[in-house]
C-alpha positions as CSV (number, residue, x, y, z in Angstrom):
1,M,83.7,57.5,118.7
2,A,80.8,57.6,121.2
3,F,78.8,55.1,119.0
4,T,81.8,52.8,119.1
5,K,81.9,52.8,122.8
6,Y,78.1,52.1,123.0
7,A,78.5,49.5,120.3
8,D,81.1,47.7,122.4
9,Y,78.6,47.7,125.3
10,A,76.0,46.3,122.9
11,T,78.4,43.7,121.7
12,Q,79.2,42.5,125.3
13,I,75.4,42.2,126.0
14,A,74.9,40.3,122.7
15,D,77.8,38.0,123.3
16,Y,76.1,36.8,126.5
17,F,73.4,35.2,124.5
18,I,75.6,33.6,121.9
19,P,76.0,29.8,122.6
20,P,79.4,28.2,122.4
21,S,78.4,26.3,119.2
22,L,78.1,29.6,117.3
23,A,80.9,31.4,119.2
24,A,83.5,28.9,117.8
25,D,82.8,30.0,114.2
26,R,83.8,33.7,113.4
27,E,81.2,34.1,110.6
28,A,78.4,32.5,112.5
29,K,79.2,34.6,115.5
30,K,79.1,37.8,113.5
31,R,75.6,36.9,112.1
32,A,74.4,36.0,115.5
33,R,75.5,39.3,116.8
34,I,73.5,41.1,114.1
35,F,70.5,38.9,114.9
36,L,70.8,39.8,118.6
37,Y,71.3,43.5,118.0
38,S,68.0,43.7,116.1
39,H,66.1,41.7,118.7
40,L,67.6,43.4,121.8
41,F,67.3,47.0,120.6
42,G,64.8,46.8,117.7
43,P,61.7,46.5,119.9
44,F,62.5,49.9,121.5
45,I,62.2,51.6,118.1
46,G,59.4,49.3,116.7
47,S,57.1,49.8,119.7
48,A,56.8,53.5,118.8
49,V,54.2,52.5,116.2
50,P,51.7,50.8,118.5
51,L,52.3,53.4,121.2
52,A,51.4,56.1,118.6
53,V,48.2,54.2,117.8
54,F,47.3,54.1,121.5
55,A,48.0,57.9,121.6
56,F,46.2,59.0,118.4
57,D,43.3,56.5,118.2
58,S,40.3,57.7,119.9
59,A,39.1,54.1,120.5
60,P,42.1,51.8,120.6
61,D,41.2,48.1,120.7
62,Y,42.8,44.6,120.5
63,K,44.5,45.4,117.1
64,A,47.0,47.7,118.7
65,G,47.5,45.3,121.6
66,V,48.3,42.4,119.1
67,L,50.7,44.7,117.3
68,L,52.5,45.7,120.5
69,A,52.7,42.1,121.7
70,S,54.1,40.8,118.4
71,I,56.8,43.5,118.5
72,L,57.7,42.9,122.2
73,S,57.9,39.1,121.5
74,F,61.3,39.7,119.7
75,W,62.8,40.0,123.2
76,V,62.2,36.3,123.7
77,F,64.4,35.3,120.8
78,P,67.8,36.0,122.5
79,F,66.9,33.7,125.3
80,L,65.8,31.0,122.9
81,L,69.1,31.3,121.0
82,K,71.1,31.1,124.2
83,Y,69.4,27.9,125.4
84,T,68.7,26.1,122.2
85,G,71.4,27.3,119.7
86,A,68.9,26.7,116.8
87,Y,70.0,29.9,115.0
88,R,68.6,29.1,111.5
89,T,65.2,28.0,112.8
90,L,65.0,31.1,115.0
91,A,66.0,33.3,112.1
92,F,63.2,32.0,109.9
93,V,60.7,32.3,112.8
94,S,61.9,35.9,113.5
95,I,61.5,36.9,109.9
96,Q,58.0,35.4,109.9
97,T,57.1,37.3,113.1
98,L,58.4,40.6,111.5
99,I,56.3,39.9,108.3
100,F,53.2,39.2,110.5
101,S,53.7,42.4,112.5
102,I,54.1,44.6,109.4
103,L,51.2,43.0,107.5
104,W,49.0,43.1,110.5
105,S,49.5,46.8,111.0
106,C,49.0,47.4,107.3
107,Y,45.7,45.3,107.3
108,C,44.4,47.0,110.4
109,Y,45.5,50.6,109.5
110,G,44.8,51.4,105.9
111,G,45.6,48.2,103.9
112,V,48.0,48.7,101.0
113,R,47.9,52.5,101.8
114,S,48.8,51.9,105.4
115,P,51.3,54.5,106.9
116,T,53.2,51.5,108.4
117,L,54.0,49.9,105.0
118,A,57.5,51.4,105.0
119,W,58.6,48.8,107.6
120,A,58.3,46.2,104.8
121,L,61.7,47.4,103.5
122,N,63.3,46.0,106.6
123,I,62.4,42.4,105.7
124,P,65.0,41.9,102.9
125,L,67.5,43.9,104.9
126,L,67.2,41.5,107.9
127,S,67.1,38.5,105.7
128,F,70.4,39.4,104.2
129,L,72.0,40.1,107.6
130,Y,70.7,37.0,109.3
131,I,71.3,34.4,106.6
132,G,74.5,35.6,104.9
133,P,75.7,34.5,101.5
134,S,73.7,31.2,101.4
135,S,71.7,31.2,98.1
136,R,69.5,28.3,99.2
137,L,68.5,30.0,102.5
138,R,67.9,33.3,100.7
139,L,65.6,31.6,98.3
140,A,63.7,30.0,101.1
141,L,63.2,33.4,102.8
142,A,62.1,35.0,99.5
143,A,59.5,32.2,99.1
144,Q,58.5,32.8,102.7
145,F,57.9,36.5,102.0
146,V,56.1,35.9,98.8
147,V,53.7,33.4,100.4
148,S,53.0,35.8,103.2
149,A,52.4,38.7,100.8
150,L,50.0,36.6,98.8
151,I,48.1,35.7,101.9
152,F,47.9,39.3,102.9
153,F,46.6,40.4,99.5
154,G,44.1,37.6,99.5
155,V,42.9,38.5,103.0
156,N,42.8,42.1,102.1
157,E,40.8,41.3,98.9
158,F,38.2,38.9,100.4
159,F,37.9,40.4,103.9
160,E,37.2,44.1,104.4
161,P,39.8,45.7,106.6
162,P,38.4,47.1,109.8
163,P,37.4,50.8,109.6
164,L,39.8,53.4,110.7
165,T,38.9,55.2,114.0
166,M,41.7,57.8,113.7
167,S,41.4,61.2,112.1
168,P,43.3,62.0,108.8
169,I,45.7,64.1,110.9
170,A,46.3,61.3,113.2
171,I,46.9,58.9,110.3
172,Q,49.5,61.4,108.9
173,A,51.1,61.7,112.3
174,L,51.2,57.9,112.6
175,G,52.7,57.7,109.1
176,L,55.4,60.2,110.0
177,I,56.3,58.3,113.3
178,S,56.3,55.0,111.5
179,T,58.6,56.3,108.7
180,V,61.0,57.9,111.2
181,A,61.1,54.8,113.3
182,A,61.7,52.6,110.3
183,A,64.5,54.9,109.2
184,L,66.0,54.9,112.6
185,Y,65.9,51.1,112.7
186,V,67.6,50.9,109.3
187,V,70.3,53.4,110.5
188,M,70.8,51.4,113.7
189,M,71.3,48.2,111.9
190,A,73.6,49.8,109.3
191,L,75.8,51.3,112.1
192,F,76.0,47.9,113.9
193,Y,76.8,46.2,110.6
194,A,79.5,48.8,109.8
195,N,80.9,48.3,113.3
196,A,81.1,44.6,112.7
197,L,82.8,45.2,109.3
198,A,85.3,47.6,111.0
199,S,86.1,44.9,113.5
200,Q,86.8,42.5,110.6
201,V,89.0,45.1,109.0
202,E,90.9,45.5,112.3
203,L,91.2,41.7,112.6
204,K,92.5,41.5,109.0
205,A,95.0,44.2,109.7
206,E,96.1,42.4,112.8
207,I,96.4,39.1,111.0
208,E,98.4,40.8,108.2
209,G,100.6,42.3,110.9
210,H,101.2,38.9,112.4
211,L,102.0,37.5,108.9
212,R,104.5,40.3,108.4
213,T,106.0,39.5,111.8
214,T,106.1,35.8,110.9
215,A,107.9,36.7,107.6
216,D,110.4,38.8,109.5
217,F,111.0,35.9,111.9
218,V,111.5,33.5,109.0
219,A,113.9,35.9,107.4
220,A,115.7,36.3,110.7
221,T,115.9,32.5,111.1
222,E,117.3,32.1,107.6
223,S,119.8,34.8,108.4
224,A,120.7,33.1,111.6
225,R,121.1,29.8,109.7
226,R,123.4,31.4,107.2
227,S,125.4,33.0,110.0
228,S,125.6,29.7,111.8
229,A,126.8,28.0,108.6
230,A,129.4,30.8,108.1
231,K,130.5,30.4,111.7
232,A,130.8,26.7,111.3
233,E,132.9,27.1,108.2
234,F,135.0,29.8,109.9
235,I,135.7,27.6,112.9
236,A,136.4,24.6,110.7
237,K,139.1,26.6,108.8
238,M,140.5,28.3,112.0
239,S,140.6,25.0,113.9
240,H,142.8,23.6,111.1
241,E,145.0,26.6,111.3
242,L,145.2,26.2,115.1
243,R,145.7,22.4,115.1
244,T,148.7,22.5,112.7
245,P,150.9,24.7,115.0
246,L,149.5,23.0,118.1
247,N,150.5,19.5,116.8
248,A,154.0,21.0,116.1
249,V,154.3,22.3,119.6
250,I,153.1,19.0,121.1
251,G,155.5,17.0,118.8
252,Y,158.5,19.2,119.5
253,S,157.8,19.2,123.3
254,E,157.7,15.4,123.2
255,I,161.1,15.3,121.4
256,L,162.6,17.9,123.9
257,L,161.1,16.0,126.8
258,D,162.7,12.8,125.7
259,E,166.1,14.6,125.4
260,A,165.7,16.2,128.8
261,E,164.9,12.9,130.5
262,T,167.8,11.3,128.7
263,E,170.1,14.1,130.0
264,E,168.4,13.8,133.4
265,D,167.5,17.5,133.4
266,A,164.7,17.5,135.9
267,Q,163.9,21.2,135.7
268,S,163.6,21.3,131.9
269,A,161.7,18.0,131.9
270,A,159.1,19.5,134.4
271,D,158.7,22.6,132.2
272,L,158.4,20.6,129.1
273,R,155.7,18.4,130.6
274,R,153.7,21.5,131.5
275,I,154.1,22.8,127.9
276,H,153.1,19.4,126.5
277,G,150.1,19.1,128.8
278,A,148.9,22.6,128.0
279,G,149.3,21.9,124.2
280,V,147.3,18.7,124.5
281,H,144.6,20.4,126.6
282,L,144.4,23.3,124.1
283,L,144.1,20.8,121.2
284,K,141.4,19.0,123.0
285,L,139.4,22.3,123.5
286,V,139.8,23.1,119.7
287,N,138.4,19.7,118.8
288,E,135.5,20.1,121.2
289,I,134.6,23.5,119.9
290,L,134.8,22.2,116.3
291,D,132.5,19.3,117.2
292,L,130.0,21.7,118.9
293,S,130.0,23.9,115.8
294,R,129.4,20.9,113.5
295,I,126.5,19.7,115.6
296,E,124.9,23.2,115.6
297,A,125.3,23.4,111.8
298,G,123.7,19.9,111.4
299,R,126.9,18.6,109.7
300,M,127.6,15.7,112.1
301,E,126.1,12.4,111.1
302,T,125.5,9.2,113.2
303,L,126.6,5.7,112.2
304,P,124.8,3.1,114.3
305,E,126.6,-0.2,114.7
306,L,126.6,-3.2,117.0
307,V,128.9,-2.3,119.9
308,D,130.1,-4.4,122.8
309,C,129.2,-2.0,125.6
310,G,131.5,-3.7,128.2
311,D,134.5,-3.6,125.8
312,L,133.8,0.0,125.0
313,L,133.6,1.1,128.7
314,R,136.7,-0.9,129.6
315,S,138.6,0.6,126.6
316,V,137.7,4.2,127.7
317,A,138.7,3.5,131.3
318,G,142.0,2.1,130.1
319,R,142.8,5.3,128.3
320,F,142.5,7.3,131.6
321,A,144.3,4.8,133.8
322,E,147.4,6.9,134.1
323,A,145.3,10.1,134.9
324,A,143.4,8.1,137.5
325,R,146.7,6.7,139.0
326,Q,148.2,10.2,139.4
327,S,145.1,11.5,141.3
328,G,145.0,8.3,143.4
329,T,141.5,7.5,142.1
330,N,140.3,4.0,141.5
331,V,138.2,3.4,138.3
332,V,135.7,0.5,138.4
333,V,133.8,-0.7,135.4
334,D,130.7,-2.8,135.9
335,A,128.9,-3.4,132.5
336,A,125.9,-5.8,132.6
337,V,125.0,-5.1,129.0
338,A,126.6,-6.9,126.1
339,T,125.9,-5.8,122.5
340,V,124.0,-2.6,121.7
341,L,123.1,-0.8,118.5
342,V,124.5,2.7,118.7
343,D,127.1,5.1,117.2
344,G,130.1,3.6,119.0
345,A,132.5,6.5,118.3
346,K,130.1,9.1,119.7
347,L,129.1,7.0,122.8
348,S,132.8,6.5,123.5
349,Q,133.4,10.3,123.2
350,I,130.5,11.0,125.6
351,V,131.9,8.5,128.2
352,E,135.4,9.9,127.7
353,Q,134.2,13.4,128.5
354,L,132.2,12.3,131.6
355,L,135.1,10.1,132.9
356,E,137.7,12.8,132.3
357,N,135.6,15.3,134.4
358,A,135.0,12.7,137.1
359,I,138.7,11.9,137.4
360,A,139.6,15.6,137.3
361,F,137.4,16.5,140.3
362,T,138.1,13.4,142.3
363,D,141.1,13.2,144.5
364,K,142.0,9.8,146.2
365,G,138.5,8.5,145.6
366,Q,136.6,6.2,143.3
367,V,134.9,6.6,139.9
368,R,132.4,3.9,139.0
369,I,131.2,3.2,135.5
370,T,128.1,1.1,135.2
371,A,125.9,0.0,132.2
372,E,122.6,-1.7,132.6
373,R,119.4,-2.3,130.6
374,A,116.0,-1.0,132.0
375,S,112.5,-1.7,130.6
376,E,110.4,1.3,129.5
377,G,107.1,0.2,127.9
378,N,107.7,-1.6,124.6
379,N,111.2,-0.3,124.5
380,D,114.3,-0.8,126.7
381,R,116.8,1.8,127.8
382,L,120.5,1.6,128.0
383,L,121.7,3.4,131.2
384,I,125.4,4.3,131.4
385,C,126.3,6.0,134.7
386,V,129.6,7.6,135.7
387,A,129.6,8.2,139.4
388,D,132.4,9.8,141.4
389,T,133.2,10.7,145.0
390,G,134.7,14.0,144.1
391,C,133.9,17.6,145.1
392,G,130.3,17.7,143.7
393,I,128.2,20.7,142.5
394,A,126.0,22.9,144.7
395,Q,122.3,22.4,144.2
396,D,121.7,26.1,143.3
397,R,124.0,25.7,140.3
398,L,123.0,22.3,139.2
399,E,119.9,23.4,137.3
400,G,120.8,24.2,133.7
401,F,124.4,23.3,134.4
402,L,124.6,21.2,131.2
403,D,123.5,24.2,129.1
404,R,126.2,26.7,130.0
405,L,130.0,26.9,130.2
406,E,131.0,26.9,133.8
407,T,133.8,25.9,136.1
408,V,133.4,23.6,139.1
409,E,134.4,24.7,142.6
410,E,135.9,22.1,144.8
411,A,134.8,21.8,148.5
412,D,137.7,23.9,149.7
413,G,136.7,26.8,147.3
414,R,139.3,26.2,144.7
415,Q,138.2,26.4,141.0
416,E,139.0,23.9,138.3
417,G,138.3,24.7,134.7
418,G,137.4,22.3,131.8
419,A,134.0,21.0,132.9
420,G,131.9,23.4,130.8
421,V,132.9,22.6,127.2
422,G,133.1,18.8,127.9
423,L,129.7,18.6,129.5
424,L,128.0,20.8,126.9
425,L,129.5,18.7,124.1
426,S,128.4,15.5,125.9
427,K,124.8,16.8,126.1
428,R,124.8,17.7,122.4
429,L,126.2,14.3,121.4
430,C,123.6,12.6,123.5
431,E,120.9,14.5,121.7
432,L,122.5,13.6,118.4
433,I,122.4,9.8,119.1
434,G,118.9,9.9,120.6
435,A,119.9,9.8,124.3
436,T,119.5,12.1,127.3
437,L,122.2,13.2,129.8
438,S,121.3,14.1,133.4
439,L,123.3,15.1,136.5
440,E,122.8,14.3,140.2
441,S,125.2,15.9,142.5
442,E,125.8,16.9,146.2
443,L,128.4,19.3,147.2
444,G,131.3,17.5,148.8
445,K,130.0,14.0,148.2
446,G,130.3,13.5,144.4
447,T,128.4,13.6,141.1
448,R,126.5,11.0,139.1
449,A,126.1,11.5,135.4
450,T,123.6,9.2,133.6
451,V,123.3,8.7,129.8
452,A,119.9,7.2,128.9
453,L,119.6,5.7,125.4
454,V,116.3,4.4,124.2
455,M,116.6,1.1,122.5
456,P,113.6,0.3,120.3
457,A,112.2,-3.2,120.4
458,D,113.2,-3.9,116.7
459,A,116.7,-2.8,117.5
460,I,116.9,-5.1,120.4
461,E,115.6,-8.0,118.2
462,R,118.4,-7.1,115.7
463,V,121.0,-7.1,118.4
464,D,119.7,-10.5,119.8
465,S,119.6,-11.9,116.2
466,E,123.0,-10.7,115.4
467,Q,124.4,-12.1,118.7
468,S,122.7,-15.5,117.9
469,R,124.2,-15.4,114.4
470,L,127.7,-14.7,115.7
471,A,127.3,-17.3,118.4
472,T,126.3,-19.9,115.7
473,V,129.2,-18.9,113.5
474,A,131.6,-19.1,116.4
475,A,130.3,-22.6,117.3
476,R,130.7,-23.7,113.7
477,M,134.2,-22.4,113.6
478,R,135.1,-24.2,116.8
479,R,133.6,-27.4,115.4
480,V,135.5,-27.0,112.2
481,D,138.8,-26.3,114.1
482,S,138.1,-29.4,116.3
483,E,137.4,-31.5,113.2
484,A,140.6,-30.2,111.6
485,Q,142.7,-31.0,114.6
486,E,141.1,-34.5,114.8
487,R,142.0,-35.1,111.2
488,Q,145.6,-34.0,111.8
489,V,145.9,-36.3,114.7
490,N,144.5,-39.2,112.7
491,A,146.8,-38.4,109.8
492,K,149.8,-38.4,112.1
493,A,148.7,-41.7,113.5
494,V,148.3,-43.2,110.0
495,V,151.8,-41.9,109.0
496,G,153.3,-43.2,112.1
């Protein structure tokens, strides 16, 4: 546990010297850390050998100084790595420096029988840790070691090693210190490497945990999808069961209302109108909930077609003329757009919902429906706005208003239901046909709902082409009719 804490400190120090180019790769970062561990902390252990020489040798000279300098030079490598990022080059230079330090100590202090020869075992260990699984680089390091060893044996053979100035006991003490230091170095690197592997194991376990969590999410999503499908099927069946008796109630109430009006029974007629209105409203809610369920289940399709926007808006406004008259509201349609490519039924349903809400919350005011085309890059947008002068919506409730079922409060504090389902359905229908729905409102002054439908350039070209084709056909038909009438006139003149 204590080593893990110190290893974490060592890792923080090592990470300071790792350049971004290596930190981005997990495996490269792990090898760089091992490289930095050995160069930051290894000289503390390795310097024990030259220091022992200085302590035991009765006449220490430059040989011990060269050995100490070569060992302390390893502290330069972390800075070179940080500012150059040349990891592989530095790894080869570092291995060569280590080989030089070991063979120099062996040549100066006993040759092949040197007490410092045990350090040679660290060369393949560090080569493995620095380079990793690359066979080509391992072969290059092996060739580097072989060449250095041949040079050492050649120098040792042709040049007499310098005479030892230490006593046999000092040589034994140096050998003991060198062996212990080499063993400590190996243990240190083994512990750091084990800590790195443990980190990988923890990372792997964390990844596996995330994968299990992802699998659970996928399973939960699939379960939710099945639940949604089951809900859609349930609502579809129940809506049928509800609509059948509701249609019966509406039909019978219409029959009874006609009889009451015929008999001039004002009280019964008023009650029957309420029953009929409540039945129609409830049937509308059932249909809206069914549409919402079909959209959520992905079972509602779109059928784009060429639609005359002006005719569509005027047709929708005509269906609400009686409701507008009863509330004293004037409905104005201003459509500057002719033909568009869209699912006409769904666009009509959207405008119906918006217009119904606008009329419901406007008393003795005006509702204005406009349609215009606005440029947006390479595409155009069809903007259909339904603006009223009704009660409006408070700003603190306007955010997210389209995503929840709510009632609308009028300026005098009264509540009116019915806005929630219609607006929510309108937004879902807009998303289905590739449009967006936005609201702007001010309490007491009115609301403006805008449907923005992107019209791709190719769709506009198709619309224009179709309009040109229809215009050409209409011109030909007029010409044919004119020629036919002219022939009839000529024929009558001939007969006459």
